[in-house]
Steps between C-alpha positions, in 0.01 A plus 500: 500500500631841403337747741421862424646753448680388185756657267587473130774759447663443840695174529376304803656172619320269741763368743290208621672163497788325672724728709814426700390439859653444842331455837690709755311389811343671798796686654591747223570857611274737306563820692543820301878477499504134399286536188706770333707244310393202291842337533400245764195395299710470183761286676227274639344464154840424343579232758154340514469136413443403134133521419450802721207630298150624573205587281374858489213552570514265796513473878811367674295386801264262318761261355573163669767537767429870554122503544412762759863612542571855615823658384690662215566395141688655208393489135709597196443544129633709213335802343514554124749753368332840464400603147339838566742791483530694824265277698606292797207259493219430743417188700136422579426253779134401524534377858725323751523444873569587769806725462756537222816682395558553125857522365617561142871456422570495875328831577205509740217672311191431706374353827144370479283488813144457370404134442284428194549851357597563141808724487757636255875550525672744266852404394789739440630511145712196414868527422577275206274263312532187714210340688455627854477297821181517709508364856189497719538417870162399646416447868174359640577538871258711700658828605277788607776754434605383155157379382224642721219421253522122552448351847535140616153496660317556169262216419660431161849377418770754405699354211864566413643533152451679171147369454381718212656583165802725441553708186787702358397809301759641261386862528634811326617801699146646498221246522136445591435384856121465500169565328196501732157488337170586671149518357353850486178440303371146455237581237734707283796265551735773623798443726774697670851366444778631725840448335816516712869482412816444704600864444264791426551668169382580149399200290341401173217259582274277295234253610267232370217285634455125458802429284437764234785692340630793701323827428655832407772601748443802723731714710439463873652616825518220755551637854579299813131434561451381142321627191118460499351393169121508452426230241206326337518123448390390152228232500488518878344204687444511878657240731281294732517150653254374238677678212867554595586716199854637503686769308868584463674835477849527350704815563833568329739792554827656395676806641392810310859606430595165337710593199497314170227248579123491529505150649341451840747396770271337758150361534255337738172313447253481787169317514187639665124468514232766476294479818395702803457385859359694794306470825138623521353452844543130574560402136814437299415643158681377188440690177197665658335176617506349853700177515508231766852378578532125555831320537791409723819612666793342315861454612789447259624192684569150369674209672745460211527848350412745779396821322715413194195353330510374140255658260291184486442517877390863478251407229384199703434715809287742299314212334408358842354832608321576174358147484341557842336820379748746652551844350742632767827410675691665780880484460601407854692680647768657278556643150408244234690335217463705180423183303209418730357849458537474122296179511234663719477779242460248217257265675279757674582441866478813718783551753556660841876563525675606819846565640675265743359488856326268746357601840760773554497672839632793701865397449454565130289814540782659702779382266577784257699273272215248479255779417731638232551161334136391501384832354778474240392146411138615465596775257727271298235228481246746362744657255604159367149352470274799434430396139335170598122541457445186709618685812185664636628605844825567685546368852755504781566387858301177522338463845725755672420600857272776377316506833804697624514879463869464412400328173328810359810690381619197300157440343471870415842499330421186302155622396647836391786334309257265328257771389785727395646219287165400349175687554297264276457197730347437843733462800456234767653290776381179663410529867430241768457770770133581446315656683802658675682609185603868521621544140204410278426866427 
């Protein structure tokens, strides 16, 4: 499965497959000073026994002999030599856990602390044309300082490993980072597309819907917040569970001062559906009509694969729900796999997606770093998945201790961040504190 967004001009390499692998055990020092160098991980990979390989995506704590193990592992693979002039490349990880350090050619580029989140790592420009070395050190030990979002009391297993796909994007010096599409008028088929780039500037932009040839280029200014395009979709068809019609939007750009060439230098294709969702009184209203939501909570957990589920299993899960008459699924309790959301778009299954949490309490409410990370994860989840029409509500903080007054500031921050990121969907959280809940307003 090739999830959206997709690219035609930009070379993208899926790094999934067999990587060098070594299990480092449960006593590895991962303090700030110890993770500055990849040398120890490289030496361990070089000296590992023959056959020291692991499949990405995969979980190192589901394999025989290490099932349920808590500790640290190192993965290694090579990146393709860069082809785009001036660009350093970009890595896209769709999700891993619990904690990771990302090294390229021995340099620490990123420390990841948000399990299940999709994230990107920008690479400095390469020197020479040789393949580059990528090392990922992953740790699944519980540590409230390093990884405060994941606790050992949660009622679902916390997996370790690179359990979703990894991609290398060979990007030019100036490139597209996102296109977010929202429906503005269902009957007329109009949408707002917000186009963002890695650096603000003056660009020549062209676009097309549903695989058509790019239209006439236009000059645009793309600021930090992105350029807003008001567009009409040709032959527009609304999305609904009964008729999950989908459209694509391709945007291509080149810097306006490009000399000697009219060729576009970067592109992105996103997929979206025309639909509206809102709350009226006690009703959830989809495309102007009340809809009853019927379905299940679903965890990405499998005895063999953990959350590194093959595409056939994702399809099987949806088939089970649809066969029972479901039209709705709650992604419990973390950001979902992009492939699963693509399937929900295609098959007409509505989704409640939420950031990582489970019965959090006053320790978390008073922890500034926890609050910062969970709000950050909420924003990133919405930004990465906003184009999925199947997502009909954003959630957070499953069953937190919302009977406590100390929970209100966190709920207020998350609700504000959610509505600021996307004002087109309802906002919710699951509570088991009724009738003493103090945050339902």
